[in-house]
Residue frames as qw, qx, qy, qz and C-alpha x, y, z in Angstrom:
[[0.039, -0.672, 0.292, 0.680, -21.84, 9.40, 23.94],
 [0.779, 0.568, 0.229, -0.133, -22.75, 9.25, 20.24],
 [0.538, -0.284, 0.526, 0.594, -20.08, 8.35, 17.69],
 [0.477, 0.791, 0.085, -0.374, -20.06, 10.48, 14.53],
 [0.760, 0.314, 0.275, 0.498, -18.42, 10.08, 11.14],
 [0.241, -0.755, 0.032, 0.610, -15.98, 13.00, 11.09],
 [0.606, 0.688, 0.265, 0.300, -15.81, 14.99, 7.87],
 [0.550, 0.280, -0.056, 0.785, -13.19, 17.54, 6.86],
 [0.119, -0.705, -0.097, -0.692, -15.22, 20.49, 8.12],
 [0.715, -0.673, -0.082, -0.170, -15.14, 19.09, 11.67],
 [0.800, 0.162, -0.303, 0.492, -11.35, 18.58, 11.73],
 [0.113, 0.605, -0.275, 0.739, -10.64, 21.95, 13.47],
 [0.705, -0.591, 0.002, -0.392, -12.52, 20.72, 16.56],
 [0.955, -0.255, 0.016, 0.149, -9.79, 18.09, 17.08],
 [0.580, 0.685, -0.240, 0.369, -6.70, 20.05, 16.03],
 [0.226, -0.747, 0.485, -0.394, -5.43, 20.47, 19.62],
 [0.801, -0.295, 0.473, -0.217, -5.58, 16.69, 20.22],
 [0.889, 0.252, 0.364, 0.115, -4.58, 15.06, 16.94],
 [0.429, -0.367, 0.429, 0.705, -1.40, 15.38, 14.79],
 [0.368, 0.590, -0.147, -0.704, -1.82, 17.36, 11.56],
 [0.176, 0.277, -0.842, -0.428, -0.86, 14.41, 9.35],
 [0.119, 0.283, 0.938, -0.160, -3.76, 12.40, 10.82],
 [0.299, 0.638, 0.370, -0.605, -6.28, 15.21, 10.31],
 [0.228, 0.531, -0.468, -0.668, -5.03, 15.64, 6.74],
 [0.018, 0.050, -0.965, -0.255, -6.09, 12.05, 5.99],
 [0.384, 0.406, 0.631, -0.539, -9.76, 12.70, 6.78],
 [0.597, 0.623, 0.110, -0.493, -11.83, 11.98, 3.69],
 [0.205, 0.549, -0.730, -0.351, -9.08, 10.23, 1.72],
 [0.844, 0.095, -0.396, -0.348, -9.87, 6.87, 0.12],
 [0.725, 0.032, -0.651, 0.221, -9.48, 3.98, 2.56],
 [0.178, 0.108, -0.562, 0.801, -9.45, 6.22, 5.66],
 [0.436, -0.629, -0.559, -0.319, -12.29, 6.32, 8.18],
 [0.156, 0.232, -0.447, 0.850, -12.49, 8.84, 11.00],
 [0.468, -0.615, -0.621, -0.133, -14.81, 8.57, 14.00],
 [0.161, 0.278, -0.374, 0.870, -15.34, 11.10, 16.72],
 [0.319, -0.657, -0.664, 0.160, -17.33, 11.95, 19.82],
 [0.119, 0.370, -0.007, 0.921, -18.34, 15.58, 20.21],
 [0.190, -0.540, -0.683, 0.454, -19.94, 17.01, 23.34],
 [0.053, 0.606, 0.361, 0.707, -22.37, 19.86, 22.78],
 [0.193, -0.439, -0.504, 0.718, -22.97, 22.84, 25.07],
 [0.217, 0.851, 0.420, -0.228, -25.17, 25.90, 24.65],
 [0.069, 0.919, -0.188, -0.338, -22.23, 27.93, 23.40],
 [0.156, 0.668, -0.693, -0.220, -19.75, 25.50, 21.90],
 [0.984, 0.069, -0.136, -0.087, -18.78, 21.99, 20.78],
 [0.149, -0.738, 0.656, -0.054, -15.74, 20.25, 22.22],
 [0.644, 0.283, -0.697, -0.143, -14.01, 16.92, 21.45],
 [0.733, -0.434, 0.380, -0.360, -14.66, 13.91, 23.66],
 [0.742, -0.168, 0.631, 0.152, -12.92, 11.23, 21.59],
 [0.467, 0.698, -0.361, -0.406, -11.22, 10.59, 18.24],
 [0.710, -0.140, 0.671, 0.159, -10.36, 7.47, 16.24],
 [0.533, 0.643, -0.330, -0.439, -9.03, 6.97, 12.73],
 [0.699, -0.159, 0.684, 0.135, -8.41, 3.67, 10.96],
 [0.320, 0.499, -0.567, -0.571, -7.38, 2.52, 7.50],
 [0.863, 0.077, 0.340, -0.365, -9.25, -0.38, 5.91],
 [0.633, -0.159, 0.673, 0.350, -6.52, -1.60, 3.57],
 [0.379, 0.645, -0.167, -0.643, -8.22, -0.22, 0.47],
 [0.922, 0.253, 0.285, -0.073, -7.97, -3.72, -1.06],
 [0.439, 0.795, -0.419, 0.018, -4.37, -3.05, -2.13],
 [0.892, 0.072, -0.366, 0.254, -1.53, -5.55, -1.95],
 [0.580, 0.014, -0.433, 0.689, 0.50, -5.26, 1.28],
 [0.158, -0.385, 0.127, -0.901, -1.81, -2.52, 2.62],
 [0.365, -0.315, -0.859, 0.171, -3.17, -4.07, 5.78],
 [0.349, -0.794, -0.314, -0.387, -5.98, -2.56, 7.88],
 [0.479, 0.035, -0.476, 0.736, -4.50, -0.47, 10.68],
 [0.305, -0.873, -0.366, 0.108, -5.78, 1.51, 13.64],
 [0.467, 0.585, -0.070, 0.660, -4.00, 4.80, 13.03],
 [0.099, 0.263, -0.386, 0.879, -4.83, 6.98, 16.00],
 [0.467, -0.640, -0.584, -0.176, -7.09, 7.03, 19.02],
 [0.233, 0.145, -0.412, 0.869, -7.33, 9.72, 21.69],
 [0.375, -0.742, -0.530, -0.167, -9.71, 10.62, 24.50],
 [0.016, 0.692, -0.262, 0.672, -9.13, 13.87, 26.46],
 [0.264, 0.095, -0.802, 0.528, -8.12, 13.27, 30.06],
 [0.331, 0.007, 0.413, -0.848, -11.27, 14.87, 31.45],
 [0.752, 0.126, -0.203, -0.614, -13.42, 12.50, 29.36],
 [0.418, 0.244, -0.874, 0.029, -11.72, 9.26, 30.35],
 [0.096, 0.041, 0.865, -0.490, -13.48, 6.62, 32.41],
 [0.543, 0.336, 0.266, -0.722, -16.75, 7.14, 30.52],
 [0.687, 0.193, 0.692, 0.111, -16.27, 4.29, 28.00],
 [0.378, 0.798, -0.112, -0.456, -15.57, 6.76, 25.20],
 [0.046, 0.523, -0.790, -0.316, -12.67, 4.73, 23.79],
 [0.382, 0.118, 0.913, -0.080, -14.76, 1.54, 24.06],
 [0.512, 0.662, 0.386, -0.388, -17.53, 3.18, 22.03],
 [0.302, 0.756, -0.405, -0.415, -15.12, 4.25, 19.30],
 [0.082, -0.354, 0.917, 0.163, -13.46, 0.84, 19.08],
 [0.466, 0.290, 0.803, -0.231, -16.83, -0.93, 19.07],
 [0.522, 0.733, 0.118, -0.421, -18.06, 1.21, 16.18],
 [0.181, 0.650, -0.662, -0.326, -14.84, 0.51, 14.26],
 [0.275, -0.124, 0.953, -0.010, -15.22, -3.23, 14.87],
 [0.553, 0.496, 0.575, -0.342, -18.82, -3.21, 13.64],
 [0.452, 0.774, -0.179, -0.406, -17.79, -1.45, 10.43],
 [0.019, 0.522, -0.826, -0.211, -14.89, -3.81, 9.81],
 [0.416, 0.092, 0.895, -0.133, -17.10, -6.85, 10.26],
 [0.578, 0.644, 0.318, -0.389, -19.63, -5.44, 7.79],
 [0.386, 0.752, -0.447, -0.292, -16.76, -5.16, 5.31],
 [0.998, 0.012, -0.056, 0.020, -15.77, -8.77, 6.16],
 [0.330, 0.673, -0.529, 0.398, -12.38, -7.57, 7.40],
 [0.873, -0.368, -0.321, -0.014, -11.13, -10.03, 10.03],
 [0.726, -0.269, -0.175, 0.609, -7.95, -8.37, 11.29],
 [0.116, 0.946, -0.011, 0.302, -6.69, -4.94, 12.26],
 [0.731, -0.005, -0.303, 0.612, -3.21, -3.99, 13.40],
 [0.221, -0.969, -0.057, -0.100, -1.88, -1.22, 15.61],
 [0.656, 0.243, -0.302, 0.648, 1.50, 0.38, 16.31],
 [0.411, -0.901, -0.133, -0.044, 2.18, 2.14, 19.61],
 [0.670, 0.217, -0.227, 0.673, 5.32, 4.12, 20.39],
 [0.014, -0.552, 0.203, -0.809, 6.51, 6.69, 22.88],
 [0.054, 0.034, -0.788, 0.612, 5.93, 6.68, 26.62],
 [0.481, 0.132, 0.287, -0.818, 2.30, 7.85, 26.52],
 [0.720, 0.218, -0.407, -0.519, 1.27, 5.50, 23.74],
 [0.443, 0.172, -0.871, 0.125, 2.97, 2.45, 25.25],
 [0.236, -0.039, 0.662, -0.711, 0.92, 3.02, 28.41],
 [0.695, 0.171, -0.013, -0.699, -2.11, 2.14, 26.28],
 [0.372, 0.259, -0.872, -0.185, -0.77, -1.34, 25.53],
 [0.072, 0.092, 0.907, -0.405, -2.47, -2.90, 28.57],
 [0.486, 0.371, 0.289, -0.737, -5.76, -1.27, 27.60],
 [0.586, 0.406, -0.463, -0.527, -5.62, -2.64, 24.07],
 [0.222, 0.151, -0.962, 0.056, -4.68, -6.10, 25.35],
 [0.257, 0.225, 0.733, -0.588, -7.78, -5.90, 27.54],
 [0.566, 0.483, 0.050, -0.666, -9.77, -5.07, 24.42],
 [0.910, 0.237, 0.335, -0.066, -8.60, -8.25, 22.69],
 [0.490, 0.791, -0.365, 0.015, -5.40, -7.09, 20.95],
 [0.898, -0.321, 0.202, 0.223, -2.35, -9.39, 21.10],
 [0.257, -0.650, 0.507, 0.505, 1.33, -9.16, 20.06],
 [0.726, 0.581, -0.240, -0.279, 1.96, -9.57, 16.34],
 [0.834, -0.270, 0.451, 0.168, 3.87, -12.76, 15.66],
 [0.767, 0.178, 0.423, 0.448, 6.83, -13.07, 13.33],
 [0.312, 0.915, 0.110, 0.229, 7.26, -9.38, 12.47],
 [0.599, 0.239, -0.262, 0.718, 10.67, -7.66, 12.61],
 [0.337, -0.610, -0.385, 0.605, 11.26, -5.25, 15.47],
 [0.245, 0.775, 0.282, 0.510, 10.34, -1.66, 14.71],
 [0.361, -0.408, -0.248, 0.801, 11.92, 1.57, 15.94],
 [0.198, 0.803, 0.446, 0.343, 10.50, 5.02, 15.28],
 [0.308, -0.412, -0.124, 0.848, 11.41, 8.70, 15.41],
 [0.346, 0.835, 0.282, -0.322, 9.75, 11.83, 13.97],
 [0.711, 0.529, 0.194, 0.421, 11.01, 12.79, 10.54],
 [0.018, -0.975, 0.112, -0.193, 12.20, 16.13, 11.97],
 [0.652, -0.641, 0.381, 0.138, 14.95, 14.31, 13.91],
 [0.793, 0.135, 0.414, 0.425, 16.42, 13.07, 10.63],
 [0.379, 0.798, 0.171, 0.435, 16.75, 16.65, 9.40],
 [0.555, -0.717, -0.035, 0.420, 19.44, 17.75, 11.87],
 [0.171, 0.932, -0.249, -0.199, 21.92, 20.44, 10.86],
 [0.397, -0.509, 0.731, 0.221, 24.71, 17.86, 10.95],
 [0.609, 0.241, 0.742, 0.144, 22.95, 15.52, 8.52],
 [0.442, 0.847, 0.286, -0.073, 21.80, 18.32, 6.23],
 [0.040, -0.886, 0.375, 0.269, 25.40, 19.58, 5.98],
 [0.704, -0.114, 0.638, 0.289, 26.63, 16.35, 4.37],
 [0.114, 0.479, -0.460, -0.739, 27.93, 17.24, 0.87],
 [0.820, 0.381, 0.149, -0.401, 25.84, 16.08, -2.07],
 [0.451, -0.288, 0.774, 0.339, 27.14, 13.21, -4.17],
 [0.455, 0.388, -0.441, -0.669, 26.76, 12.81, -7.94],
 [0.182, 0.084, -0.975, -0.099, 26.43, 9.07, -7.31],
 [0.162, 0.338, 0.791, -0.484, 23.08, 9.51, -5.52],
 [0.251, -0.125, -0.468, -0.838, 19.79, 9.71, -7.43],
 [0.573, 0.077, 0.472, -0.666, 16.16, 9.64, -6.25],
 [0.443, 0.120, 0.879, 0.130, 14.45, 6.53, -7.63],
 [0.477, 0.738, 0.366, -0.306, 12.07, 8.68, -9.67],
 [0.275, 0.828, -0.372, -0.316, 15.12, 9.52, -11.84],
 [0.254, -0.371, 0.881, 0.150, 16.32, 5.91, -12.14],
 [0.585, 0.136, -0.573, -0.558, 15.04, 3.65, -14.96],
 [0.844, -0.253, 0.196, -0.431, 12.83, 0.85, -13.61],
 [0.924, 0.246, -0.284, 0.076, 14.98, -1.83, -15.25],
 [0.352, 0.535, -0.542, 0.544, 18.06, -0.53, -13.43],
 [0.493, -0.445, 0.423, -0.616, 16.25, -0.64, -10.06],
 [0.963, -0.033, 0.009, -0.268, 15.13, -4.23, -10.70],
 [0.766, 0.405, -0.425, 0.262, 18.65, -5.34, -11.61],
 [0.052, 0.529, -0.577, 0.620, 20.11, -3.89, -8.40],
 [0.715, -0.306, 0.300, -0.552, 17.40, -5.50, -6.27],
 [0.974, 0.127, -0.160, -0.101, 18.03, -8.89, -7.86],
 [0.504, 0.516, -0.554, 0.415, 21.73, -8.53, -7.04],
 [0.335, -0.489, 0.526, -0.610, 20.82, -8.39, -3.34],
 [0.157, 0.056, -0.986, 0.031, 19.29, -11.88, -3.63],
 [0.522, -0.397, -0.550, -0.517, 15.83, -13.38, -3.26],
 [0.577, -0.367, -0.644, 0.343, 16.42, -14.40, 0.37],
 [0.211, -0.157, -0.255, 0.931, 17.14, -10.80, 1.40],
 [0.279, -0.166, -0.310, -0.894, 14.16, -9.43, -0.53],
 [0.581, -0.386, -0.672, -0.249, 11.80, -12.04, 0.94],
 [0.479, -0.323, -0.588, 0.566, 12.96, -11.29, 4.50],
 [0.054, -0.240, -0.149, 0.958, 12.11, -7.61, 3.98],
 [0.381, 0.616, 0.668, -0.172, 8.89, -8.27, 2.00],
 [0.114, 0.672, -0.249, -0.688, 10.23, -6.37, -1.00],
 [0.780, 0.471, 0.407, 0.059, 9.19, -7.17, -4.58],
 [0.503, -0.084, 0.374, 0.774, 11.43, -6.41, -7.53],
 [0.106, 0.649, 0.502, 0.562, 8.57, -4.28, -8.87],
 [0.258, -0.413, -0.356, 0.798, 9.27, -1.03, -7.01],
 [0.069, 0.570, 0.492, 0.654, 6.59, 1.56, -7.76],
 [0.056, -0.301, 0.198, -0.931, 5.03, 4.73, -6.39],
 [0.645, -0.449, -0.427, -0.446, 2.00, 2.86, -5.02],
 [0.818, -0.491, -0.270, 0.129, 3.98, 1.67, -1.99],
 [0.670, -0.234, -0.049, 0.702, 7.31, 3.50, -2.06],
 [0.043, 0.936, 0.035, -0.347, 8.26, 7.16, -2.06],
 [0.778, 0.400, 0.183, 0.449, 10.12, 7.55, -5.34],
 [0.097, 0.913, -0.109, 0.380, 11.17, 11.05, -4.21],
 [0.458, -0.760, 0.401, -0.230, 12.72, 9.97, -0.90],
 [0.932, -0.106, 0.313, 0.147, 14.06, 6.52, -1.88],
 [0.104, 0.862, -0.427, -0.250, 17.62, 6.67, -3.24],
 [0.958, 0.170, 0.047, 0.224, 20.12, 4.75, -5.35],
 [0.225, -0.823, 0.447, 0.268, 23.89, 5.12, -5.02],
 [0.908, 0.264, 0.272, 0.178, 25.88, 3.89, -7.99],
 [0.212, 0.878, -0.411, -0.126, 29.46, 4.43, -9.15],
 [0.635, 0.442, -0.631, 0.059, 32.65, 2.41, -9.75],
 [0.059, -0.384, 0.767, -0.511, 32.96, 1.69, -6.00],
 [0.035, 0.207, 0.956, -0.205, 29.61, -0.08, -5.64],
 [0.326, -0.388, -0.499, -0.703, 25.83, 0.10, -5.61],
 [0.036, -0.164, -0.757, 0.632, 23.41, 0.92, -2.80],
 [0.274, -0.525, -0.573, -0.566, 19.69, 1.35, -2.16],
 [0.049, 0.109, 0.577, -0.808, 17.80, 3.34, 0.45],
 [0.250, -0.375, -0.730, -0.514, 14.14, 2.34, 0.20],
 [0.175, 0.091, 0.507, -0.839, 11.37, 4.21, 2.02],
 [0.099, -0.422, -0.855, -0.285, 7.88, 2.74, 1.91],
 [0.287, -0.251, 0.043, -0.923, 4.88, 5.01, 2.31],
 [0.022, -0.246, -0.921, 0.301, 2.55, 3.65, 4.98],
 [0.179, -0.501, -0.533, -0.658, -1.07, 4.37, 4.05],
 [0.499, -0.701, -0.504, 0.075, -1.99, 4.58, 7.72],
 [0.106, -0.980, 0.094, -0.141, 0.49, 7.43, 8.07],
 [0.535, -0.688, 0.451, 0.191, 4.26, 7.62, 8.23],
 [0.580, 0.640, -0.492, -0.109, 7.27, 6.29, 6.37],
 [0.910, -0.308, 0.277, 0.019, 8.99, 2.93, 6.75],
 [0.127, 0.716, -0.661, -0.184, 12.70, 2.46, 6.03],
 [0.971, 0.061, 0.122, -0.195, 12.69, -0.98, 4.40],
 [0.906, 0.140, 0.054, 0.395, 16.21, -1.21, 3.03],
 [0.031, -0.948, 0.309, 0.063, 19.58, 0.47, 3.53],
 [0.904, -0.093, 0.336, 0.249, 22.20, -1.59, 1.70],
 [0.272, 0.853, -0.388, -0.222, 25.46, -1.12, -0.18],
 [0.958, 0.040, 0.176, 0.223, 27.59, -3.62, -2.07],
 [0.518, 0.701, -0.194, 0.451, 31.20, -2.51, -2.17],
 [0.593, -0.069, -0.442, 0.670, 34.01, -1.33, 0.08],
 [0.136, -0.122, -0.315, 0.931, 33.56, 1.31, 2.80],
 [0.066, -0.583, -0.739, -0.331, 29.71, 1.48, 2.85],
 [0.220, -0.608, -0.486, 0.588, 29.39, 4.23, 5.48],
 [0.034, -0.348, 0.158, 0.923, 29.91, 7.22, 3.16],
 [0.183, -0.158, -0.706, -0.665, 27.50, 5.98, 0.43],
 [0.285, -0.549, -0.784, 0.051, 24.82, 5.12, 2.98],
 [0.193, -0.561, -0.313, 0.741, 25.21, 8.49, 4.71],
 [0.009, 0.145, -0.388, -0.910, 24.97, 10.26, 1.34],
 [0.233, -0.357, -0.785, -0.450, 21.66, 8.54, 0.56],
 [0.302, -0.629, -0.645, 0.313, 20.14, 9.32, 3.96],
 [0.187, -0.456, -0.077, 0.867, 21.33, 12.94, 3.80],
 [0.073, -0.044, -0.544, -0.835, 19.91, 13.47, 0.29],
 [0.293, -0.504, -0.784, -0.212, 16.58, 12.03, 1.39],
 [0.307, -0.601, -0.481, 0.560, 16.55, 14.28, 4.47],
 [0.103, -0.269, 0.156, 0.945, 17.24, 17.39, 2.37],
 [0.203, -0.245, -0.668, -0.673, 14.36, 16.58, 0.01],
 [0.337, -0.569, -0.739, 0.129, 12.07, 15.95, 2.99],
 [0.225, -0.504, -0.261, 0.792, 12.91, 19.39, 4.35],
 [0.041, 0.087, -0.400, -0.912, 12.20, 21.04, 0.98],
 [0.302, -0.366, -0.768, -0.430, 8.84, 19.25, 0.83],
 [0.349, -0.459, 0.181, -0.796, 7.96, 20.69, 4.25],
 [0.740, -0.235, -0.628, -0.058, 7.63, 17.30, 5.92],
 [0.052, -0.403, 0.561, -0.721, 7.16, 17.64, 9.68],
 [0.596, -0.199, 0.441, -0.640, 5.70, 15.55, 12.48],
 [0.883, 0.176, -0.301, -0.315, 5.36, 12.43, 10.34],
 [0.717, -0.485, 0.501, -0.018, 6.70, 9.28, 12.05],
 [0.530, 0.546, -0.632, -0.147, 9.53, 7.34, 10.43],
 [0.902, -0.284, 0.285, -0.159, 9.66, 3.62, 11.23],
 [0.208, 0.635, -0.738, -0.091, 12.86, 1.58, 10.95],
 [0.969, -0.035, -0.111, -0.217, 12.54, -2.15, 10.33],
 [0.173, -0.689, 0.695, -0.109, 15.23, -3.97, 12.33],
 [0.882, 0.153, -0.423, -0.142, 16.16, -7.43, 11.07],
 [0.825, -0.184, -0.348, 0.405, 19.00, -7.67, 13.60],
 [0.449, -0.767, -0.103, 0.446, 21.22, -5.61, 15.92],
 [0.506, 0.001, 0.341, 0.793, 23.36, -4.54, 12.93],
 [0.083, 0.711, 0.473, 0.514, 20.50, -2.33, 11.72],
 [0.398, -0.888, -0.217, 0.079, 20.36, -0.44, 15.03],
 [0.609, -0.469, 0.181, 0.614, 24.13, 0.00, 15.08],
 [0.426, 0.302, 0.458, 0.720, 24.12, 1.23, 11.48],
 [0.071, -0.849, -0.388, -0.352, 21.41, 3.85, 12.10],
 [0.523, -0.807, -0.070, 0.266, 23.23, 5.03, 15.23],
 [0.610, -0.229, 0.301, 0.696, 26.49, 5.33, 13.31],
 [0.291, 0.425, 0.488, 0.705, 24.94, 7.20, 10.38],
 [0.215, -0.676, -0.197, -0.676, 22.57, 9.43, 12.36],
 [0.438, -0.072, -0.701, 0.559, 23.88, 9.58, 15.97],
 [0.149, -0.069, 0.265, -0.950, 21.58, 12.47, 16.92],
 [0.620, -0.182, -0.422, -0.636, 18.42, 10.45, 16.20],
 [0.236, -0.142, 0.827, -0.490, 16.81, 8.92, 19.30],
 [0.502, -0.086, -0.672, -0.537, 14.43, 6.11, 18.36],
 [0.592, -0.195, 0.490, -0.610, 11.54, 4.72, 20.40],
 [0.113, 0.008, 0.988, 0.104, 10.56, 1.07, 20.41],
 [0.542, 0.007, -0.257, -0.800, 7.26, 0.22, 18.74],
 [0.432, 0.056, 0.853, -0.289, 4.69, -2.23, 20.04],
 [0.383, 0.113, -0.609, -0.685, 2.98, -4.03, 17.18],
 [0.397, 0.115, 0.792, -0.450, -0.40, -5.46, 18.09],
 [0.322, -0.031, -0.664, -0.674, -3.33, -6.97, 16.26],
 [0.533, 0.095, 0.602, -0.587, -6.89, -8.09, 16.82],
 [0.118, -0.021, -0.888, -0.444, -8.49, -10.99, 14.97],
 [0.558, 0.044, 0.212, -0.801, -12.26, -10.88, 14.58],
 [0.444, 0.109, 0.887, -0.070, -14.43, -13.99, 14.49]]
């Protein structure tokens, strides 16, 4: 089966197999989409799909395998092997020596053994990740939380003020979460990230934009008494903006430093059911 470079005009062929947010990334800088298309006398149909991100030479933007799918009727014909082999050849030509992958959900986790057989191994030293679709964070209960004058999207907060709050959390905390004091729109969503600030305390809700697709909750902190209401206000405001922007289907990843993170998310958004994420990687010689 031949592997083709998939351009925007061929995206409709794969729309029944691939999430819209993945198809929307076709042709964007740093994204590479490969596909296998079977031809008949009357039609073309998909036989395999793969998309990866090459890192785009940006700080903290690591190469990632975004999505791979082979229709059930096409499996067992080495289609996935062909796609992965073509990706590997391209990465080596770019002198890229590592690619990561995240798998979540029952169907995706079943692929873990396959990827391990293809040379992928567990990532070492990374915090545990949980994930849920962004739609689950836009429940009626969360959207009904009253707005607070103390909450502002980061795009409305002066950069100096953001830096001062981050420094108050301490270098050790920032290093453990891989957060720089230079928060900018290149890596974070300034629309969805929030600051809470009033006489009772200060809090930050930081959402990083993953170039390979999805959003990563990197920080949810509050300094002051009774943090639950401020934290809930920040999450609720972010969810309302997400709904207005028409966000749907995009995965949200939650970085868990310890069990307190899981308990906090459950307390703030009890209706959200999160899946565990397997984080793998392959190192090329």
